[in-house]
C-alpha positions in Angstrom: -9.9 -8.1 0.7 -11.6 -7.3 4.0 -10.2 -4.3 6.0 -10.7 -3.5 9.6 -10.3 0.1 10.9 -9.8 0.2 14.7 -11.3 3.1 16.6 -14.4 5.3 17.0 -13.6 8.9 16.2 -13.8 11.2 13.2 -10.2 10.1 12.2 -11.5 6.6 11.9 -14.6 7.8 10.0 -12.2 9.5 7.5 -10.1 6.3 7.3 -13.2 4.1 6.6 -14.4 6.6 4.0 -11.1 6.3 2.2 -10.9 2.5 2.5 -14.3 2.1 1.0 -13.1 3.9 -2.1 -10.4 1.4 -2.9 -10.8 -1.1 -5.7 -8.8 -3.6 -3.5 -11.5 -3.7 -0.9 -14.5 -6.0 -0.6 -15.8 -5.1 2.8 -14.8 -2.6 5.5 -15.3 -3.1 9.3 -14.9 -0.6 12.1 -14.3 -1.5 15.7 -16.2 -0.1 17.5 -17.1 2.7 15.1 -19.6 5.4 15.6 -22.9 6.8 14.2 -21.2 7.8 11.0 -19.0 4.8 10.2 -22.1 2.5 10.4 -23.5 4.1 7.3 -20.6 2.9 5.1 -19.0 0.0 7.0 -20.1 -2.6 9.4 -19.5 -1.5 13.0 -18.2 -4.3 15.3 -18.8 -3.9 19.0 -15.2 -4.5 20.0 -13.1 -1.8 21.9 -10.1 -0.4 20.3 -7.8 -1.8 23.0 -9.5 -5.2 23.3 -6.5 -7.2 22.0 -7.9 -10.7 22.4 -11.2 -10.1 20.7 -9.6 -8.1 17.8 -7.3 -10.9 17.0 -10.1 -13.4 17.2 -12.2 -11.3 14.8 -9.3 -10.9 12.4 -8.8 -14.7 12.2 -12.6 -15.4 11.9 -13.0 -12.9 9.0 -9.6 -13.6 7.4 -8.8 -9.8 7.2 -6.4 -8.6 4.6 -5.4 -5.4 6.4 -5.9 -3.8 9.8 -5.6 0.0 10.2 -5.0 1.2 13.8 -6.7 4.6 14.4 -6.2 5.8 18.0 -3.2 5.9 20.3 -5.0 3.5 22.7 -4.9 0.7 20.3 -1.2 1.2 19.7 -0.5 1.5 23.5 -2.5 -1.7 24.2 -0.3 -3.7 21.8 -3.0 -4.4 19.2 -0.4 -4.2 16.4 2.0 -6.6 18.2 -0.7 -9.2 18.6 -2.1 -9.0 15.1 1.3 -9.1 13.5 2.3 -12.1 15.6 -0.9 -13.8 14.2 0.2 -13.1 10.7 -1.9 -10.1 9.7 -0.6 -7.0 7.8 -1.0 -4.0 10.2 -0.9 -0.3 9.3 0.2 1.0 12.7 3.3 0.5 14.9 4.0 -2.0 17.7 3.7 -0.9 21.2 7.4 -0.3 21.7 7.7 2.0 18.7 4.5 3.6 19.8 6.3 4.9 22.9 7.3 7.8 20.6 3.8 9.0 21.4 2.8 7.3 24.7 5.8 8.7 26.6 6.9 12.3 26.2 10.1 11.3 28.1 10.9 8.6 25.6 10.2 10.9 22.6 12.3 13.8 23.9 15.2 11.4 24.7 14.9 10.0 21.1 15.0 13.5 19.7 18.1 14.3 21.7 19.9 11.1 20.6 18.9 11.6 16.9 19.8 15.4 16.9 16.2 16.2 16.0 15.6 20.0 16.5 13.4 20.4 19.6 13.0 22.8 22.6 15.4 22.5 25.6 13.8 20.3 28.3 14.2 18.5 31.6 12.3 15.6 33.2 10.8 15.9 36.7 8.9 13.8 39.2 9.0 16.3 42.1 7.4 19.8 42.0 10.1 21.9 43.6 13.0 21.3 41.0 10.4 21.5 38.2 9.3 25.0 39.5 12.9 26.1 39.8 13.7 25.1 36.2 10.6 27.0 35.0 11.4 30.1 37.1 14.8 30.3 35.5 12.9 30.9 32.3 10.4 33.3 33.8 7.7 30.7 33.7 7.6 30.7 29.9 7.5 26.9 29.4 5.3 24.1 28.3 4.5 21.5 31.0 3.7 18.1 29.6 2.4 14.9 31.1 4.6 12.0 30.2 1.8 9.6 29.4 -1.2 9.6 27.1 -3.9 12.3 28.1 -6.1 12.3 24.9 -4.4 15.4 23.6 -5.0 17.4 26.7 -1.8 16.7 28.8 0.0 19.9 27.7 -0.3 23.2 29.6 1.4 26.3 27.9 2.5 28.8 30.5 3.5 32.5 30.0 4.6 33.4 33.6 5.7 31.9 36.9 2.3 31.8 38.5 1.0 29.7 35.5 4.0 27.4 35.5 3.7 26.8 39.2 0.0 26.0 38.9 0.6 23.7 35.9 3.3 21.7 37.7 1.2 21.4 40.8 -1.8 20.2 38.7 0.3 17.3 37.4 2.6 16.4 40.3 0.6 17.4 43.4 -3.1 17.3 42.4 -2.5 14.4 40.1 -5.0 15.8 37.6 -3.8 13.4 34.9 -3.3 10.4 37.2 -0.4 8.1 36.3 0.1 9.9 33.0 1.3 13.0 34.9 3.4 11.3 37.6 6.4 12.2 35.5 6.5 15.5 33.5 8.5 17.1 30.8 9.1 20.9 31.2 10.4 22.5 28.2 11.2 26.0 27.0 8.3 27.9 25.4 8.6 28.2 21.6 6.9 30.8 19.5 5.7 30.7 15.9 3.1 29.1 13.6 2.5 25.4 14.2 2.7 22.7 11.4 1.6 19.2 11.2 3.5 16.8 8.9 2.4 13.2 8.6 4.6 10.6 6.8 3.9 6.9 5.9 6.8 4.6 6.7 7.6 0.9 6.5 10.4 1.2 9.0 12.9 2.1 6.3 11.5 4.4 3.6 9.4 7.5 4.4 6.8 9.1 2.2 5.4 12.5 3.4 1.7 13.2 3.1 0.2 16.7 2.5 1.0 19.2 5.4 -1.7 20.6 7.6 -2.2 23.0 10.4 -4.5 22.2 13.4 -6.0 24.4 16.1 -5.7 22.9 19.6 -7.2 25.6 21.9 -11.0 25.4 22.6 -12.0 28.9 21.8 -11.6 31.7 19.3 -8.3 33.5 19.0 -6.4 30.4 20.4 -7.8 30.8 23.9 -9.1 28.3 26.4 -7.8 24.9 27.3 -5.9 22.5 25.0 -8.2 20.0 23.3 -7.7 17.1 20.9 -8.2 19.6 18.0 -10.9 22.0 17.0 -10.2 22.1 13.3 -7.5 22.0 10.6 -6.7 23.0 7.1 -4.5 21.9 4.3 -2.2 23.1 2.8 -1.2 25.7 5.5 -0.1 29.2 4.7 3.5 29.7 4.2 4.4 26.0 3.9 6.0 24.8 0.6 7.6 21.5 -0.6 11.0 22.8 0.7 9.8 23.0 4.3 8.2 19.6 4.1 11.3 18.1 2.6 13.3 19.6 5.4 11.0 18.0 8.0 11.4 14.7 6.3 15.2 15.0 6.3 15.7 16.5 9.7 12.8 15.0 11.7 11.0 12.1 10.2 13.8 10.0 8.8 16.1 10.4 11.9 13.1 9.4 14.1 12.4 6.3 12.0 16.1 5.3 11.9 16.6 5.9 15.6 13.6 3.6 16.4 14.9 0.9 13.9 18.4 1.0 15.4 17.0 0.0 18.8 14.8 -2.8 17.3 11.6 -0.8 17.3 10.7 -0.8 13.6 7.9 1.6 12.9 5.3 0.7 10.3 2.3 3.0 9.8 1.9 6.8 9.8 4.2 9.0 11.9 3.0 12.4 12.9 5.2 15.3 13.8 3.8 18.4 15.5 6.2 21.2 14.7 6.7 24.9 15.2 8.2 27.3 12.7 10.4 29.5 14.9 12.9 32.2 14.2 15.6 29.5 14.9 14.0 27.2 12.3 11.8 24.1 12.6 11.4 22.8 16.1 9.7 19.5 17.0 6.9 19.7 19.6 5.8 16.1 19.7 5.2 12.9 17.8 2.1 10.8 17.4 2.2 7.2 16.3 -1.0 7.5 14.2 -3.0 9.9 12.1 -3.5 13.2 13.8 -7.1 14.2 14.5 -8.4 16.5 13.0 -5.5 16.6 10.4 -6.6 13.3 9.0 -9.9 14.8 8.1 -8.4 17.4 5.8 -5.3 15.4 4.5 -7.1 12.1 3.6 -9.8 13.8 1.4 -7.0 15.5 -0.6 -5.3 12.1 -1.2 -6.2 10.8 -4.7 -4.0 7.7 -4.7 -5.4 4.4 -3.3 -4.9 4.6 0.5 -5.3 0.8 1.0 -2.5 0.1 -1.5 -0.3 2.7 0.3 -1.1 1.2 3.7 -0.5 -2.4 2.5 3.0 -1.3 1.1 3.9 0.2 4.5 2.5 -2.9 6.4 4.4 -5.4 4.2 7.6 -3.4 3.8 7.3 -2.3 0.2 7.2 1.5 0.1 10.3 1.8 -1.9 8.5 0.5 -5.0 5.3 2.4 -4.4 4.4 5.1 -7.0 4.4 8.8 -6.2 1.2 10.0 -4.4 -1.4 12.0 -6.2 -3.0 15.0 -4.5 -6.1 17.2 -5.1 -4.7 20.7 -5.4 -7.6 22.4 -3.8 -7.6 23.5 -0.2 -9.4 21.6 2.4 -10.8 23.0 5.7 -12.3 21.1 8.6 -14.3 22.7 11.5 -15.1 20.6 14.6 -18.5 21.0 16.3 -18.1 20.2 20.0 -20.3 19.6 23.0 -20.8 22.3 25.6 -17.9 22.7 28.1 -15.5 20.5 26.0 -12.8 19.6 26.9 -14.1 19.5 30.6 -15.0 15.8 30.9 -16.9 16.4 34.2 -19.1 19.2 32.8 -20.0 17.7 29.5 -23.4 16.0 29.0 -24.1 13.5 26.2 -27.2 12.1 24.6 -28.3 15.4 23.0 -30.2 14.8 19.8 -28.3 16.0 16.7 -30.2 18.0 14.0 -29.3 19.3 10.6 -27.0 16.5 9.3 -29.3 15.7 6.4 -29.5 19.4 5.4 -25.9 20.0 4.4 -25.0 22.3 1.5 -23.3 20.8 -1.5 -19.7 20.0 -1.1 -19.7 19.4 2.7 -18.4 16.2 4.1 -19.4 15.3 7.7 -17.1 13.1 9.7 -18.6 11.8 12.9 -16.5 11.7 16.1 -18.8 11.5 19.2 -22.1 10.2 17.9 -24.2 7.1 18.3 -27.5 5.9 17.0 -30.2 5.6 19.6 -33.3 3.5 18.6 -36.4 5.7 18.4 -34.4 8.9 18.7 -31.8 8.9 16.0 -28.3 10.3 16.2 -27.2 11.7 19.6 -24.0 13.2 21.0 -21.6 10.7 22.5 -18.4 12.6 23.0 -16.7 16.0 23.4 -15.9 16.5 19.7 -19.2 15.5 17.9 -18.7 16.0 14.2 -16.4 17.8 11.7 -17.6 19.8 8.8 -15.1 19.5 5.9 -15.1 21.2 2.5 -12.9 21.8 -0.5 -12.3 25.1 -2.2 -10.2 26.7 -5.0 -8.8 28.9 -2.1 -8.6 28.4 1.6 -11.2 31.2 2.1 -13.7 29.3 -0.2 -13.2 26.0 1.6 -13.4 27.7 5.0 -16.7 29.4 4.2 -18.3 26.2 3.0 -17.0 24.3 6.0 -18.4 27.0 8.4 -21.8 26.8 6.6 -21.9 23.1 7.3 -20.9 23.6 10.9 -23.7 26.1 11.4 -26.2 23.5 10.2 -25.2 21.1 13.0 -27.6 21.7 15.8 -27.8 20.2 19.3 -28.0 21.7 22.8 -24.8 23.4 23.7 -23.1 23.0 20.3 -20.2 25.2 19.6 -17.3 25.6 17.1 -14.5 27.9 16.3 -15.3 30.3 13.5 -11.6 31.4 13.0 -10.3 28.0 11.7 -8.0 28.8 8.8 -8.7 32.5 9.0 -5.0 33.2 9.0 -4.8 32.0 5.3 -7.3 34.5 3.9 
């Protein structure tokens, strides 16, 4: 069959890489793709949210499966249109995707389904929001309701910080319409955990757990980003914890969506925190996490396309158990200078070192493009991810860092402390 992966980031590169390995697949397309996906699939110059052209392409090529990568595709209704046209889609419809595209919707769903999460309130005016935060000494997380490319969360430790965060969203409108409504929730403490699960709207199959690093700089400092790296399996997380997440978080979310007519087919991501009170849910994503996908998919030894088809068609109950590589996997993101500051970043920097990788390093491209006469240049905040296996997390981490050091362009930086906690 022919498969289309929608998107242009490192998550989509990892998905393309996995689809190419399937015996079920004749050809893989990526729309629009990047400088890395073009080496193993055919890049198609169609935007991830261009519903009309994506449907037209699917019809022309008689696609057997479409995999939705980014949240923008889900929010644009790409899944709705393709399903209406008769195609199997691994990715939810727009209404079910509100579990990611609206923090207000997600928190209300968690409350209805008794999913453990931080206490919260919703605000559209700064004064009552600041008052609620002050009652908690400013120790809150301020979240833009809408999509903000992983950057719409400001974690505050005092009243001054919470006042500034609330003003940034509701007064300065730093996140535009996405921040016109905000969620302010109590600040939770503990190690974070990412659990992804494949679902056909009824059955739920968990994938290997991971832990990502959202802050831009060493020691979890700096602004929130889309993710600076990840590793799997995370320290201190066993099957019992994953099963608890499935029972208390994932299944209730899928069932709550289904009960309102919003069947979810695809991969549901839960961002969690392991607190003294137990597991708490920070957020949901309606697609693979990035960079988690880049350390979870390489560990998956089962046929990903067969799994995705079972979810898209509604046949997960009969799907065989998943097989996993028992080695650890670590991914380190190499980013452009000033990331995640969109205004300060400069793209078009020539990338060196990608052909000089040590054995065992995978390079997944995120913000790259091929420029005729020049070669690969930067085209985004997160440029590539260096990924490696190891018998221990420490071994995987050192190999991944060796690969990251080989990637050279003006202003390149990465976090050298990814997965350091597990050593």
